N, C-alpha and C positions, 0 to 999 in steps of 0.2 A: 499186565506190568509190560514195560516194552523190551523188546530183547537186547542186548549190545548192539549187535547189527544195526538194527531200527534206530538206535542213538545217535550213531557215528555216522549212520547215511542222515540222518538230518542235517547232524553237526556241520558233517564236512561235502554240505550240499555245494556247496561254493566250487571247490574244490571238483568234485565230480562232473555237477555240470561242463562246466569248461574244459575239463579235458575230454569227454564221452563224446560231447560235439564236435571240438577238435580234430580230435583222433580219427570220427565217422568220417566228416568233410573229408580229410586225407584217405581213407579206407574207400572211396566210392571211386576212384581213379579207376578206371577202363583197361588198365597198363597198370603194371607195379615198377614203374620205367622210371628214372631216373628223376623227372618230374613228381614225380610221387615220393621215392628219397627226399629229396630236398622239402616238401610240404611236411615229412613228417619230421624232419631234422626240425624246420623252424618251430611245429608245433609241440615238441620237448623240451625245446630254449623257452616258448613263451611259457611253458608249465614251470617249468626253473626246473626242469632237470640237469643242466651245467653243461657246459662244451663238453668235457671229457667223459662223459657218461652218457649225453647223447649219442657222440660220433659212437661210442661204442655199440651203442643198440639199433642204432643203422646202418653200423658195420654188420654184424652179429645177422642182425634179421634179410639182407641183403646177402651172404652167404648161404643160410638158410634156406630162404627162397630161390635159391640155385641150385643146391644141391640136393633139396629133393622135391623139384618141380613142382612147386605149389604156386596154385592162379588164382584159388576162389579167394573169396573176402573172409569167409566165415577160418580159411585154414589162415590165411594172414592173419587176422584176428587173436589165432591162439598161441602161433610160434610168439606174437606180438609179445602177450601178457604172459607167457612162460616166460621168454629170456629176461623182464621186467621183475618176475615172480623168484627168481635164480639170484636176483642183483640184491632183492629185500627177505629176504627169508636168512637170516642170522638166528642161530640160538643163541638163547639167554641161558645166563647158566645161573640159576636159583641162589639169593641172598642166605647164605649161612649165617647162622649167629653164634656169638657176640659179633658184631662187625661197626666201624666207622665209616659212615658215609663223609665225602670230605666232597660238596657240590660247590662249584664252582658256573662262574657264568657273567657277562656285560650286567648293568643297572639296565632294567625296564624290560624283563627278559620274564618276568615272575618267579625268581627264583625263591626270594624268600615266603611267597604263594605257594609253590611247589611242595617247600620244605612243611609248610603245616599239612598240607594233602597227604606227603608221603607219613607225616606224623602219627595223622589220622589212620590213615589206613594201617600203618604196623598195631596201632595201638587196638584195632576192631578187631584184631588177630590173636591178639592174647598177647602181645608181646610189650616190654617193658622198655621205652622212648623218652632217652633226652634228645633237646634239642640246645645251639651253643648256639652263643651270637657272636658270631666268629667277625663279621661287619663294623669293628669301633670307627670306620670313618665316615658310616651314617647312622644318626639317631636315628630316623625313622626308623629304620632296617632295623634295630633290636628293641623297636616298639613295637614295630608290629609285630615282630616274631615273640616278647613277652603276650601281647594281647593273645595271640593264636596259645601258645600256649596253654595259659589260664582258661581259653576256652574248650581244647582237646582235652587238659586232664596229664598233659606229660613235663615230665622236667627240664627247668632249662639253666642254663649255666651263661651268664654276662657280665659284663665290666663296664666300667665309664668310659665313653665316649672317647676315641683318640687313645686307646688302652692296645698294647701289642697282642695282636690277635692269636700271634702263638704261646704267648702265657693266657691266653683264655681255654683256648683246647690244647695247652698240657693240664690244667685244672681239671679241664671235663674228663677226660682220660684217665685220673687220676682217682673223680667221684664216681664214675659210671663203674669204673675196673670194686672199688668199693661197694655200688648197691646191687651188684651185677646184675646191670643193666645188657640187655638185650641189643638194643640201635639206639647208635649213639650218630647223630646229623646235626653235620657243622657248616653254618651259613658263611660264608666270604664275602669278602671286597669284590664290587664287581667293576668297579674303576678309583683310579689312584692318581698320581700325575703324570705318569704314562706308561703304557706296557710295559718296560721293561722291570718296572716297580711294580707291576701288579703280578707279572709272572714269577718275580723275584719271591715275592712275601707268598705265595701261594707253594711255590716251589719246599722256603722251610717249613711251611704249613706240614706241605706233607713226609720232612723230614722228619715233624714231633709226631706223627703216626707211626709212622717205619720204626722212630726211635722207642718210643714211650706205649707204641702200643701191641705189646704182645699178646700172643692169646686172642686178637682180635684180628677178624677178615678184615681186611683194607677194600674201599670200593669207591673210586673217586666219578659223581653223578656230573656230569655237563650239561644246563639248562639253555635251551636253544629258542628263540623264537621265532615258529615258521614265516611271520609274516617279513620278515629280514628276507630270501629267499637265498641268493646265495652268498650274500655276508653269513649266513649262519653258517656255512660251511667253512668259509674261511676262518670265522671263528672258531668251530673244534679244530680245525689242524693246527690254530695259535695253539689253544688249549692241552691241548695232545700232546703236542710238541713239551709243553713245561709239564704237565704231569702223567702223561697216559692215560687217559681214558676207559672207564668199565662202558659206561652206562651210559646213554642220552635221554634227558626229557625235551618233547618238542611243546611247548605250549601253543597257545593262541590259534591250533591247527581249525578251530570254526569260523575264523577271522578270514582267511584268507583264502582265494580260488588261484592257489599256485601252489600246493602241497607236497604238489611234483617233487621238491627238495628233497622229500622223506627220503630216495631213491636214492639220488649222489652223494647224502650222506653214507647212508647203507652203502654202497657200492664203491667208492673212496676210501673210506677208512673201515671200513670192514669193524664197525663200532655196536653193538647193540642196541636199538632204540628199545628202553623198557618200557617206558612210560610217554603217552602225549593226553594233553589238555586239549579238551574240547568246551570248555567254559570257565565261569570262574564258584560253581557252587561246589562244595566241597566231595564228593562224587564225580568233577567231574574230568579228575585225573585217571584214566584209563589206562589197562596194560596195553600195550601195542603187541596189536596180533599181524603179523604180514599177512595171511591168507585174507582176512575181512578189509584189508587197506586193500589189496588187487580190487578182492571182489566190487568194491566203491569205487574204486577206478576207474573198473571197466562199466561202470554199471550195472 
């Protein structure tokens, strides 16, 4: 049976191959001068580290090489690896039960599928799970979640298309309390008439949870698509301003050569990545391990 490392190595090969070859090219410099730092900066930007995080890495490396009188390639590689490791090594607080998970994200990132996979993970841990079809604006989302709930064997609370999402959530919280449900996972809309409307709707749902969810631990999960690169970072900032994101799921990590976007998300937002999606299978949503990611990133 493949280890988690082997599975991730295979699934994240696009990111690994692209990053390793580019970094190695930069590190073959005869001198670690301005030309080297410019090439490293370009390498990090192309890997979707983003401007702010890239400049922070380059400047920290520049300072450390000078202070520690580092000149050998192996030592430079170790230093670079440690700097990036420090950026991604955020602690994840274990989920306590009973809990309400409000899952947000724009349409197309794999939000509903991620909810189904989460439900399956929790059910396999012998927890009782309820999913809430809170994206009442898109009929396909409710149908998809209904199909998944039947397949997995978990409760679902839903309503007619166009219903008030907050009222569906209200009903779900009452039902979960009556049934002593361990985990409630609520889907949400990913697109309304404009961004302001969407954020106001999510803020309203958050208020319902805060008001009605006494005794439940509250957890706000944001789903992002790795293939969108820096757009994912911008989405994270926008959603975080609206409802204070607790954790992040990054999907489609197997489909991009720019998996470096993980680094600025963690570094600039200080929100832990809890799971990454490395495929379409039921077992392809796995817990994010910073040390494993760094090992893969540097080959």
